[in-house]
N, C-alpha and C positions, 0 to 999 in steps of 0.2 A: 245433723251431720257427724260424723266421726271424724275425728283428729288427726291429722297423717301421721305416719308412724316417724319416726325416727331419721330413717334409712331416708323416706321421703323427702323431709326435711334436707337435709346433707346431698341430695341429690338437688333440689333448686337450689341449692346454693353453686350446686358447680351448673347448673343452666342459668344462674346470674351471672356471677364473672364470665365464664363462655361467652354470653350472651352478649356483654359490654364489648368484649376483645373483638366478637363478630361485630359487631357496629363500627367499632372504632377501624377495621382491616376495610372493612367496606369503604368507606369515607374517606378513605387513601386512596381510589380509585384514580387513575391508572396508573399509582408507582407498580413497581415490578412486582409480582406475586400477589396485591393487595387481593384480588378475584379469586383466587385459588385458597389465600390464607382462609378467605371469607368463608370460600365451600367447605372447607376442613371445620371451622368450629360453629359451622351452622349443623355438619353431621354429628358432631360431639352433642350438640342442643337437642336436636334431632334425638337421638338415642337417649337421653339422659331424661327429657321429658317425656317419652312415650313408656319408658322404662317404671317412674311415676305412677302413670296409668295402670302398668301392669302390676305393680305393686299392691297399688288400691282396689282393684278388681277384686269382686266376691267370687267368681267361678273359675271353672275352668275355662270354657269356651274364651270369657272375656280376656283374659289372663294371653291366651292364645294367641288372639286377635293382638293387641297390642303388642304382642312379642314380633308377629309377622311385619307390623308395622315400622318397628323399629328397625329391620334390615335396612329401609331406605337410608337412615344416616351410618347404619353400620360399612357400607361397602363406597358412602362420598368421602368419610374420611382419607382413606388410603389412595384414593385418584386427588383428593384435594393437597394432599400433603407431595406425592411426587410432580406432581406439577406446581405446584406452589415453590419448591426447591430448585429446579430446573430456572423459573422461571428466575426469582431471585438472584439466585446467582449467575444468574446471564446467559442462562442457557437455553434461551427462548424457540431457537430455532428447533429446538424436538418439541417444541408445543404448539401445534397444527391441528387442525379438526379432525383429521385424519388420524394420530398418534392419539388423540384423546376418543376418537370412538373406538379406535382397534382397547387403548387400555380399557374400557367400558365395555368391553362383551361380557366379561364374567361378570361384574357386579349386576350389569344389567339384567343377567339371565337369572342371578341371585333373588332379584327383586323381581320377577316375572313369575320364579317358582312362586314365592312367597305370598304374593298376590292373587295365587290362580288357587291358595289354597296347602299346597305341598302337595301336589300328587307324588304317590309310589313315594313317602318320608324321606322324598331327599336331605332336607335341611334337619328332617327331627323321626327320629321310629319312634321314636315314644316322650308322651311329656306328662309331667307327675305335677299335681298341684303338694309342695312340701310346706309343714308346718315348722317352724321355727322359731328363735327365743327373739327374733332381730326383725320378724315378718313372714308372710305368706311368699313363697317364691314358688315358679313356674322350675321345674326340674326339667332340663329336655334331654334327652339323650341324643347325640349327637348324627344326622345321617350323613355321606358320603359328601355330598356337596357342601356340608357344614364346613369339612377339614378342609376341602379345595376352598373356598374362598379363606378360609383361614391362613392357609401357607400363602395363597395369591395375596392378601394383606402385607403378610410379614416381607414378601419381595420386595411390592412397592415401597414399601417401607426403608427396606435396606436401600435398595436403589439410590430413593432419594436423600439419605443419611448421610451418601455417599461424595456429592458436593458441600454439603455442609461441614462435615469432620475436616475437607479439604480446608476452610476458613477456621478451624482451631487453632492452625499455627500461624495464622496468617499477622504480618505486621504490624494490622491496624487493629489498633486494640477495640473500636467499636463492633469490627468484622469479629471478632474474637468473642465480644459477650453477648455478642446477635445469637452465633448460629450453637452456644454455648447454652443459652434459653429454648432457640430450640428444641434443641436436642435434649433434655429435661425437661420438657414439655411433653415432644414425643417417648419419651421413654416410659414413663411413667402409667400410659395406659398400656403400652405393652407388654411391662411387666405385668400389670392384672390380668391381660389375658392368657399369656403362660402361665401364671400364675393357677386360673381357671383351668384350663385345658392339662396340665398337669394333675389335676387333683387336690393340689395345696392348701385350698380354703376350707376348712374343717364343716360349713355351711353349707349344705346339700341347695345346687341349685343359684347359689349367690355368685354372679358377674363383680367382682369389685372394679371392672373397666371402666364403668360410667363412673364410679364412684370417684375414680381420680384424674377427672377431667378435671375438677376444679383446681386441682393441681397445673394441670395443662394451662388452662387458663389464667392462671397465675401470673405461671413462665411468659406466657404469650402476651400479658398484659403489661409483663415488666419489659419484653425484647422491643414492646411497640414504646411506652413510654420511655424507660430510664436511656435503652442503646437507639432509638428514633431509627426501629425494625427497620421499616419502608419507605421514610424518609431518605432514610442514607442507606441504600441496598446497594450492593457492590455489584451489581447488574453492568450499571454504568461505566464502573470504572471495567469489569470485560470486554462490554463492548468497545469502550473508549481502544483501548491496546489493541484489537483487533483494526479497528477503524483507521488507526495508527500506521499498519502493516499495510493495508489495502490503500490507504490515500497516500502513504510515504511517495515524496516524488521519484528519491532513487529506487532504481529495480534494485529486489531484494530476491533470494534464492534462499531454500532451506535443502541442506540438501543431508540424507541420513548417514551415518559411519559405514553403510557399505555400500555407497556410493551411488544410492538413486534418490532419486528428487523427490521431495516429501511436500514444498508447499513453492508460490512463490506468487508475489504481489502482483495486482494489478499496472502497476508503473512497468514491470519487469515485460508482463505478458503483451501490453502495447509497444513498447518499446522496441524490444525484439523480435513481433510480430510470431508469437507463440499462444499454441491453445491451451489454456491451463486444463482441460481438461484431457487431453491424450499427453500432456506433458509430465503429469504426478504419476509420478512410478517408473519412471522411464530411467534411462542411467542419466547420471546429472553430464556426464561428456556430451551426451548426444543433443543435448540441450541446454545448459550454461553454455556461454559462451567465452572463447577462450579458457577453458575449465583447465587446460595444462597449466597455463599461467598461472593462476590462480591455486591451484596444490603447488605449485612451488613457493608460492608467496604463502601460502598455512605452513606450509614444514618449513618454513625459515629458510628455503633453498635460495631465494632470491636476492642477488646484491645490496638492491636499496629497491624501496617502490618508483614505482614508472606507471606511467599513461599508458593505458593496455586501448589499439586501435578496436574499435567493435564497427560493425555495420548493424544499423537499428532501422527505425521507420524514418528516422529523420536524416537519413545519411551515415555518415564514418565519424564517429568523434571519439577521442581519448576519454577513457574512464580508471579511476585510481581505487582498486578494487580492496575490500576489507574485508577479512574472514572473522566471525567470533563465534566461539564455541558452545553450544548447549550443555550445559553441566546439571546431572539430577542431582538428589538430596543426600547421592552417596558419593557423589565426586568424579562419576566416568559421564564421560561427553558420548550425549545421544544425537549428536544432531550438529553442524556447522551451520548458520546463515553468511551469506556470500552477499554483501551489497556492494552496489556499483555506484561510483560518486564522479556524472559528468563535471572532470573539469578543464574543458572546453574554452568557457568563458572565460576560468581564471587564467588559462595559460596565452589566451589570446591577450586579457588584461596586459599580462606583465609583459610582454612581447611589446605591447602599443605603448606601455609606458617606457620601455626600454629605449627605441627609436625613435618617439619622441621626442626622451631628453639627448637621445643624440644629435637630433635636427637640430634642435633651440641651442644647443652647447656646442656643435660642431659648424653644421653648414650653416645656419642662421651667424653665429659667430662670425666664422670666415667671408662670408658676400659682406658682412657689417665693418670688416676693418681693410673689407677691397675698397669699400664706396669713400668709408673715410679715408683712407691714403688717394688713391685719384682726386676725390675731392680738396684735399690739400693741395695734391699738383696742380687743379685746375685753378683755386684760388691764384697760384704765383704766375700761371699761365694762363690766362681764360680763353686763350686761340684753341687751347690744345685737346683737338679733335680726337685725339686716343684718349686720352684720360674720359671725356663724354659719353663716347661709345662703351667702354667698359664700367660706367659707372650706370648705364643704362640696360646693357647685358644684365648687370648683376643684380639690380633693382626689378629686371623681366624675372629674372631666377627665383628672386625671392618670393617673388608675386604666385609666382608657379608653385614654388612652396609653398605657400600658404595656401593657396585654392588645394592643393593637394591633402595639406592638413587635414584639414576643411570637410575633403569629400571623405576622408577617413572617420573622422568625429561622426559622421552622416550615416557612415556605412550600417553601424548598428542602430538606429534610428526603430523603434519597437512599431510603428505605424508603417515603415518602410518595410520592415521584415517580413509583414504579413501582406503585403501587395502579390502578387503575380501578373504574368502578360503573356500573350505569345509570342513563342522563341524570335520566328520570323522578323516581327515588330520592333523586339530587342535588338536583335540584329540592325536592322535597318536604322535605327536611332545612332547606334554607336559609327554606322557607317558615315553617318551625316556630320557627326560629330570630329569624325579622322577625316576629311574633307575641310574640314574649316580647319582644322589645323596645319591643314598640308594640301592647297589643291591640286596640285602635280602627283601626286601620290597614284599610285594603280590599285585601286580596290576591288578586288574581287570576291564574291559570293558564291559557295559551291549549293551543297543541297543542306535546307532547313528545314526538316519537321516542322511542322505545326503542332507542337505541344506546350504547354503552359510552361514556364518556368518563374521561378522569384525575381523579383527585379533586382535584387544585389548582385544576379550576374550578372546587371548593363555595367554596372560598376567596374566588375571584374574585365569585361570584356574591351570595354574603352580605355581603359590603363593598357592592358597586351597590347592593344592597336595605336594606341598612341605614341606611347613606346616605343613600336616599331618603326613607327615613320620620326621621331624626332632625332633617333639615334643611327636612323639609318645616313650615309655619307652618298649614296647615289643621289642622281640628279631628280630621278622619277621613282622612290620610296615603293615595293611593289607586298602587299598584304593580304593574305588570301585565307576565308572564314568560311569553314565547313563544318559540319555536326550530324549526330546520330542516335539517334536513341534505341535503347537496349532492355530490358528488367529493370523498367523503371527508371533509369539514368539517362542521361542527356550528358555528351560530349563533346566538346568544342572544340577546334582545331584553329588555333591563328599561327598563318606561317608568314616567315617572311625572306628577304636577300638579304637583309643588313650584315654587319659586323659579327652579328652574335653576343652573348652574353660572357660578359667577364668570369672566369669557374669560380674567382670569389666571392663574385655574388649568389650563385649556387652553395657556396660552405656556407654561408652567414643564414639564407634561408632553409638549409638543411639543420643544423646547428639550433635554429628559432632562437638565438640570442647575440650580441652586438656585444664588443670589445673599443675599448678606444685604437685600437690596432687591427682590430677587423670587425670592418661594419660594409652597410650596403652603401651606394652612390648614390641613393636617392632615396625617395619614401615608393614609388612605385607599384616596383615588386613586392612591397609588403605590402600595399593594400590588396595588392591579386591574391594574396597568401592568406588574409585575415580575410578578405570579403569567401573564397571557395573554401576555409575551415568554416566558416560562420554555416558556409551552404553545407556543412557536414560531405565536403567532398574531399577530389584527389585533385592534383597537378604534377604534369611533369615536362621535364625539357628534353629535347631531342635537336639533335646540330641536324643539317639541309646538307646537302651536297650540291652543288659546290661551297655554298654560302647560306646562311640564313639562319633561321633557327625558328622551331615549330613545338609551341606550348600548346597544352593539352590540358581541356579542365572537364574534369568529369564530377556530375552533380546532379542530387535527383530533380528529377522531374518536381513539379509543387506538390507539395506534402498536401497539400488538401484533394489534391484528386490520384497523386503517384498511388499506384497498386501494386509497389513494390511490400509493402509491409513489413521489410524490415530483412527479408527473405535473399533480395538481389545482391548481388555484389557486382563493384564495379569493375570494369573490364583492365585496370590499371593491374599489377601486380597485388597482392599480399606481403610478400616481404620486402618491397619497398614505403610501404606505408608504415610498418615494425620499425623501418629503421628511422623516418621521419619522426613518428609520434615517441619513438624510442627515445631521440634526443630529447622533444619536448618536456617529458613526461620525468626526463634528469634533470630537470630548474631545481632547484634547493625548496624544501618545504611544499611540494607541489602538489596542489589540490587542497591544502591544509589550512 
């Protein structure tokens, strides 16, 4: 048996290195890019292996046969490179059976032509055996399909290199090293191929591309071992950042410099009832809630950060908007990211702490001092019936205050928040409770639609009705409850014939804060406001003629069944809502 030529030995070295790299890559499955890197390396091994067969063949037909077999490896390399680069860098959404089939059309057609014996001389117009100083080669005059597949190979290689070139400037050193090694491993065969096609190789028929596969194999082995190519791929990082954007609890919009919506996350779509497919590409003013107010914030025209009232899937909530510019490497603004942070829970907590502080600091202390003073008087004169009566009344007020405070704490119990009940059932329970407060009260119930509402509404209505009875100076207090439903919202009106609500109470509720000199007279109305705010609703107060008050509460129908989808608006005016939430949003460090 004749000894192998030095060129065949060099090729076998490239085969050995490439095969080792292919096995390492294959063993790393299912890491991103592992399978496609194995395909690329297998293609190189295939090409170099059957080139050895071609070099060692003695006749023209035998050399031509092995030459045609090599095409399987030749066309597999660029396909493997492209999809490896996409999958490795986290762009695996482009790696689909359809895209693989589409990209493989030209390579598969080339292999089919070679397998059919190259009819029409599409791959080679002439084949001649050349004797050279380094071996016997098959000198091929390329046909038209040869140049097509060559150009196609360079195209796939260039497209696959783009995402890897971006990693060269990455702040993470391992990714820079991986990218550099991969590009070296790919550039070496390209250089050999270009040298062959341009006639820069002085030896006729010698294509150096398979020879430099040894360089590729070493580069890939170095990347796999030194830089942990597949075990430390950037694909999860890209996907994780995308996941953070999509799963972020806050609604986020991306608006281009021309004012058109570029993207929005899932939270924005769900919270504000937006169809993502229809919204992208539309004017931001038509999609982004309260866009004019947000633009003022971005332009620095707003006096100070404030909460913006927005109606969404869960009713009306106060949101604080932040705007961040997306800047490219040249310092140019390419887009703006608008994030809405729901500050309702924070503002509500601030209010509750403020009010409860007043209750314990002022109301409880006042009642305690009253009891203590009359207790001393009672000690001096045990027969003082008035002192005893005052103590009993004060103790009763403290007990009632304690019960109201407990109710305020239970109002935001997560287990209660998720519950719902039919509105007629809720109203019936409220009426029963109010009759227990004052059996002589005249309670009328008008039209009440049969819809499900959050059970928190029961606490709101109970406090409204009990306040209307307790603070009514008539012998037989009158209270009427009416309700109506429209566009996924339910309006409940509680009317009474009492003396009305002190304007100071309205002022405190509107401002959203209490001060030592300006505070409410109790906690009942605060519970009503907190409950309505918690449900994402609205509340309004109107005076009745000749006397009395009508309080209207507007809240979403049970969120699990509401069809409003964030599109409907409460029938109460938007202007008043801006005033109400604007006051709340002016609280120090709101939402931060």
